[in-house]
Every structure is written in structure tokens, then in C-alpha cells.
C-alpha positions as CSV (number, residue, x, y, z in Angstrom):
1,X,2.7,-7.8,12.6
2,X,3.0,-4.4,14.2
3,X,2.6,-2.8,10.7
4,X,-0.6,-4.7,10.1
5,X,-2.0,-3.6,13.4
6,X,-1.1,0.0,12.6
7,X,-2.8,-0.4,9.3
8,X,-6.0,-1.9,10.7
9,X,-6.4,0.0,13.9
10,X,-4.9,3.4,13.1
11,X,-4.5,4.3,9.4
12,X,-7.8,2.9,7.9
13,X,-10.1,4.1,10.7
14,X,-8.4,7.5,10.6
15,X,-9.1,7.8,6.9
16,X,-12.7,6.7,7.2
17,X,-13.3,9.2,10.0
18,X,-11.7,12.0,8.1
19,X,-13.8,11.2,5.1
20,X,-16.9,11.2,7.2
21,X,-16.1,14.7,8.5
22,X,-15.3,15.9,5.0
23,X,-18.6,14.6,3.6
24,X,-20.5,16.4,6.4
25,X,-18.6,19.7,6.2
26,X,-19.3,22.3,3.6
27,X,-15.9,23.9,3.6
28,X,-12.8,21.6,3.2
29,X,-9.3,23.0,3.7
30,X,-6.2,21.9,1.9
31,X,-4.8,20.6,5.1
32,X,-7.6,18.1,5.5
33,X,-7.2,16.9,1.9
34,X,-3.5,16.5,2.4
35,X,-4.1,14.5,5.6
36,X,-6.5,12.1,3.9
37,X,-4.1,11.6,1.0
38,X,-1.2,11.0,3.3
39,X,-3.2,8.4,5.2
40,X,-4.0,6.6,2.0
41,X,-0.4,6.8,0.9
42,X,0.7,5.4,4.3
43,X,-1.7,2.5,4.1
44,X,-0.6,1.8,0.5
45,X,3.1,1.8,1.6
46,X,2.4,-0.6,4.5
47,X,0.5,-2.9,2.2
48,X,3.2,-2.8,-0.4
49,X,6.0,-3.4,2.0
50,X,4.2,-6.4,3.7
51,X,3.5,-7.9,0.3
52,X,7.1,-7.6,-0.8
53,X,8.3,-9.1,2.5
54,X,5.9,-12.0,2.1
55,X,6.9,-12.7,-1.5
56,X,10.6,-12.6,-0.5
57,X,10.0,-15.1,2.2
58,X,8.3,-17.5,-0.2
59,X,10.9,-17.4,-2.9
60,X,13.3,-20.2,-3.7
61,X,16.0,-20.9,-6.3
62,X,14.3,-22.0,-9.5
63,X,14.6,-21.7,-13.2
64,X,13.4,-18.1,-13.2
65,X,16.1,-17.1,-10.7
66,X,16.6,-16.9,-6.9
67,X,13.8,-14.4,-6.5
68,X,11.1,-16.4,-8.1
69,X,8.4,-18.8,-7.0
70,X,5.9,-20.6,-9.2
71,X,2.8,-19.7,-7.1
72,X,3.8,-16.3,-5.7
73,X,5.2,-14.5,-8.7
74,X,8.7,-13.1,-9.0
75,X,10.9,-10.2,-7.7
76,X,13.5,-9.1,-10.3
77,X,17.3,-9.1,-9.6
78,X,17.9,-5.6,-11.1
79,X,17.6,-2.8,-8.5
80,X,15.8,-0.5,-11.0
81,X,13.3,-3.3,-11.7
82,X,12.7,-3.8,-8.0
83,X,12.0,-0.1,-7.5
84,X,9.6,-0.2,-10.5
85,X,7.8,-3.2,-9.0
86,X,7.5,-1.6,-5.6
87,X,6.2,1.6,-7.2
88,X,3.7,-0.3,-9.2
89,X,2.4,-2.1,-6.2
90,X,2.3,1.2,-4.2
91,X,0.2,2.8,-7.0
92,X,-2.1,-0.2,-7.3
93,X,-2.8,-0.4,-3.5
94,X,-3.1,3.4,-3.3
95,X,-5.6,3.4,-6.2
96,X,-7.5,0.5,-4.7
97,X,-7.8,2.2,-1.3
98,X,-8.8,5.6,-2.8
99,X,-11.5,3.8,-4.8
100,X,-12.7,1.9,-1.8
101,X,-12.9,5.0,0.3
102,X,-14.7,6.9,-2.5
103,X,-12.0,9.5,-3.2
């Protein structure tokens, strides 16, 4: 719950405010660009982690394995596949946020 609050009340407003300043400034430094990208990456990580936690809490033992649920999807058993899934979600959420913010 704290992470969602951080996402809603800190990370996303900070990103929007930074973009507002960038759009109204003629000269943009690399520090500002790095700050905006790190804010988007932070939001994407929080969203990915919360999504994985929610899916794990909804999983039950079924035909597809202990990490599967008919309605929620599935989390693989293999550690490499878990990392791949988490990286894919991170990139998806990061791209979604970057597109929504107009980056």
C-alpha cells in the first residue's frame, strides 16, 4: 500500500512537473533528462513489483503448476523465466508511462 501511495503522490506528479518545466525551458541539461527517465523507471518498477505480488497472491495449484491461475495468468517456475517475465513487465510499464507522459 505504501508503494502505491509513493507512486501516486510522489513519482508520477514529480515526472509531470519535470516534464512541464522541460517543455517550458529552452535549454535542457542531461541531469534533468536523467531525472525524468529515473522517475519513469521507478514508477515502472513499482508497478511491476505490485503486479507480480498480486499475481502470486492469486495463484493456486492447478494443472499448469503451482504458480498458475486460470484468470490471472501464470508465473513460471524457472528463475530465468521469472526474471524474463519481470523484465518484460518492467519494459511494458516503462514504455506505457513514457508514452503517456509524451516522452
